C-alpha positions in Angstrom: 70.1 50.3 160.3 69.3 50.8 156.3 69.5 54.7 156.6 72.9 54.6 158.7 74.6 52.5 156.2 73.2 55.3 153.4 74.4 58.5 155.1 77.6 56.8 155.9 77.7 56.2 152.2 76.7 59.7 151.4 79.4 61.5 154.0 82.2 58.9 153.0 81.6 59.6 149.5 81.7 63.2 149.8 85.0 62.9 151.8 86.6 61.5 149.2 86.7 64.1 146.8 87.4 66.5 149.2 90.6 64.7 150.8 91.8 64.4 147.1 91.7 67.8 146.7 93.0 68.9 149.9 96.2 66.1 149.5 97.3 67.9 146.4 100.6 69.5 146.6 101.9 72.6 144.1 98.9 71.3 141.9 99.6 67.7 141.6 100.1 64.8 143.9 103.4 63.6 145.5 102.1 59.9 145.8 102.2 57.2 143.5 98.2 58.0 142.7 98.1 53.9 141.8 99.0 52.7 145.0 96.1 54.2 146.8 93.6 51.8 145.3 95.9 48.9 145.4 96.5 49.8 149.6 92.7 50.6 150.3 91.6 47.1 148.3 94.0 45.5 150.7 92.9 47.3 153.7 89.0 46.3 152.7 90.0 42.4 152.5 91.8 43.1 155.8 88.7 44.1 157.9 86.0 42.0 156.0 88.3 39.3 157.1 88.4 40.2 160.8 84.5 41.1 160.5 84.0 37.4 159.0 86.2 35.9 160.9 83.7 38.1 164.0 80.7 36.6 162.2 81.8 33.1 162.1 82.0 32.7 165.8 78.5 33.5 166.2 77.0 30.7 163.1 79.7 29.1 161.9 77.2 27.2 159.4 75.7 29.8 157.8 78.5 32.2 157.3 80.6 30.8 154.5 79.7 29.0 151.2 82.4 28.0 149.4 81.3 27.3 145.8 83.2 28.3 142.4 80.4 29.6 141.4 80.5 32.2 143.9 84.1 33.3 143.1 83.7 33.8 139.8 80.5 35.4 139.9 82.7 37.6 141.9 85.0 38.0 139.4 82.5 39.8 136.9 82.1 43.2 138.9 86.0 43.3 140.3 86.8 43.3 136.4 83.8 45.9 135.4 85.2 48.1 138.3 88.8 47.4 137.6 87.9 48.3 133.4 86.0 51.6 134.4 88.3 52.9 136.6 91.0 52.6 134.1 89.1 54.1 130.9 88.2 57.0 133.4 92.3 58.5 133.1 91.7 58.0 129.2 88.8 60.0 129.1 89.7 62.7 131.3 93.3 63.0 129.0 90.6 63.3 125.8 87.8 64.9 126.7 89.0 67.5 130.4 87.6 67.3 133.5 84.9 69.4 133.2 83.4 66.9 130.0 84.2 64.3 132.1 82.3 65.3 135.2 79.5 66.9 133.2 78.6 63.5 131.5 79.0 61.4 134.7 75.6 62.0 135.2 74.7 59.5 132.8 75.7 56.8 134.9 71.8 57.8 137.0 70.2 56.6 134.0 72.9 53.8 133.1 72.2 52.0 136.5 68.6 52.5 136.1 68.5 50.5 133.2 70.6 47.9 134.4 68.4 47.8 137.8 65.4 46.9 135.5 66.9 44.3 133.4 69.5 42.5 135.8 67.7 43.1 139.1 64.4 42.5 137.2 62.8 45.5 139.1 59.5 47.3 138.1 60.1 51.5 138.2 56.8 53.2 137.4 56.9 56.1 135.1 57.0 59.1 137.7 60.3 57.4 138.9 62.0 57.0 135.8 61.1 60.7 135.4 62.3 61.5 138.8 65.5 59.6 137.9 66.1 61.4 134.6 65.5 65.0 136.2 68.4 64.1 139.1 70.5 63.1 136.0 69.6 67.0 134.3 70.1 68.6 138.0 73.5 66.9 138.2 74.4 68.1 134.7 73.3 71.5 135.4 75.0 72.2 138.7 78.4 71.4 136.5 77.6 74.2 134.5 79.2 77.6 133.9 82.9 76.9 134.3 84.7 79.3 131.7 86.3 76.0 130.6 82.8 74.0 130.1 82.8 73.3 126.8 81.4 69.8 124.7 84.6 69.7 122.6 86.7 66.8 122.4 87.5 63.4 120.2 85.2 61.0 119.4 87.3 58.4 120.7 87.0 60.3 124.2 83.1 60.2 124.0 83.1 56.7 122.9 85.3 55.8 125.8 82.8 57.8 128.3 79.6 56.1 127.0 81.6 52.6 127.6 82.7 53.5 131.1 79.1 54.9 131.7 77.6 51.6 131.2 80.4 49.6 132.6 79.7 51.4 136.0 76.3 50.8 135.7 76.3 47.3 134.7 79.0 46.5 137.6 77.0 48.0 140.3 74.1 46.1 139.6 75.5 42.8 139.0 76.9 43.5 142.2 74.0 43.9 144.0 72.7 40.6 142.4 75.8 38.9 143.6 75.6 40.1 147.2 71.6 39.5 147.7 72.3 36.2 145.6 72.0 34.1 149.3 70.5 35.7 152.3 72.1 33.4 154.6 75.8 33.9 154.0 77.6 36.6 155.4 77.9 39.8 153.4 82.1 40.1 155.1 82.3 36.7 153.1 80.9 38.0 150.2 82.9 41.1 150.4 86.5 39.2 151.3 86.0 37.3 147.9 85.2 40.6 145.8 88.3 42.5 147.7 90.4 39.5 146.6 90.3 40.2 143.0 90.1 43.5 143.8 93.4 43.5 145.2 94.7 41.6 142.7 93.4 43.2 139.7 94.9 46.7 141.6 98.2 45.1 141.9 98.3 44.5 138.2 97.4 48.0 137.8 100.2 49.4 140.1 102.7 47.0 138.6 101.7 48.8 134.9 102.4 51.9 136.3 105.6 51.2 138.5 107.7 48.0 137.1 110.0 48.6 140.0 107.6 48.3 142.9 108.4 44.7 143.7 112.1 45.9 143.2 111.8 48.3 145.7 108.7 48.7 147.2 109.4 51.4 149.2 109.2 53.8 146.3 105.6 52.8 145.8 104.8 54.8 149.1 107.1 57.6 148.4 105.4 61.1 148.9 103.0 59.5 151.5 101.7 62.0 154.2 98.8 61.6 157.2 96.4 62.9 154.1 97.3 60.2 151.7 96.3 57.4 154.5 93.1 59.4 154.9 92.1 59.0 151.7 92.9 55.0 151.6 91.1 54.6 154.5 88.4 56.8 153.4 88.1 54.7 150.1 88.0 51.6 151.9 85.3 52.8 154.0 83.4 54.1 151.0 83.9 50.4 149.6 82.2 48.8 152.7 79.5 51.5 152.8 78.5 50.7 149.4 78.4 46.8 150.1 75.8 47.2 152.8 73.6 49.5 150.9 73.4 47.5 147.8 72.9 44.2 150.5 70.1 45.8 152.2 69.4 48.6 150.2 69.5 49.0 146.8 71.1 50.6 143.2 68.8 53.2 143.1 69.5 54.4 147.4 73.2 54.1 146.0 73.1 56.3 143.5 71.2 58.9 145.0 73.7 59.0 147.7 76.2 60.0 144.9 74.3 62.6 143.5 73.4 64.6 146.9 77.2 63.9 147.6 78.1 66.5 144.9 76.7 69.3 146.3 77.9 68.1 150.1 81.3 68.5 148.6 80.4 71.9 147.0 79.4 73.4 150.1 82.2 71.5 152.0 84.7 73.1 149.2 83.1 76.4 149.6 84.0 76.4 153.2 87.2 74.8 153.0 88.3 75.7 150.1 86.6 79.3 149.7 85.3 77.9 145.7 82.2 79.9 144.9 78.8 78.7 144.9 77.6 79.5 141.9 73.9 79.8 140.3 74.0 76.7 138.4 75.1 74.5 141.2 72.1 76.1 143.3 69.7 75.5 141.0 71.1 72.1 140.4 70.6 71.0 143.8 67.0 72.2 143.7 66.3 70.1 141.1 67.7 67.2 142.8 66.5 67.4 145.9 63.0 68.2 145.2 63.4 64.8 142.6 64.6 62.8 145.1 61.7 63.6 147.9 59.1 62.6 144.5 60.8 59.4 143.9 60.2 58.2 147.4 56.8 59.4 147.7 55.8 57.8 144.4 
């Protein structure tokens, strides 16, 4: 079952980029991109509520655990995810998409550091080396673009560093919250997290589109079947991630995200005729070998 959760996250994470790319019209998006996170959070909330209702029928006494501590604890990762997601827009603006993608691999190291500090899990020297190699492999795979450079403002690099730190912390803290009680249903824990997620996403949507309350139809303007698929995909990624964090750990989640880069590249080559570069193949080899050594250690 754990392997199923991991594979589901790998495939769903890979399909996010592919579906987003396929939804472009003339190089842009015909829909409000701020509305997608809101509807995906809302969908996750609804799915979690349904699963919780089913779960509650089988073990009503152990499923729910109403406490302000749990509610406020879920606020921390929800707020961190919200800040991280919004910082991304400024980072891309300051550094450009290529540099942004190149530096995103640093999240592997930041997640491992917080995994050690927050969860108290000891990693051997060999495992640390493999995580560094996986980070380098992901970075190498992004090299080779004619527009690739490390130019950009200091503000962009500062924000990217902040983004890397917040993302790593949010993911590990979310794991800590999910594993804080083995008797409480994961669907109930998700329900609380996604309640906060809906509120934050609504704030973001309103800040970008103040007319959302006056004319709700404008929120879904430009929506197509592909847009709806993206929303469903985002929701399923979030649910799969929560199961990976609950029953596996952040390292497994991070490695799935690293491997998904190459799944995206392969499918992009097949469906969008994007070239497979030498750097991409080299980076893929580094990541695959490093993952194998990591789990054999």
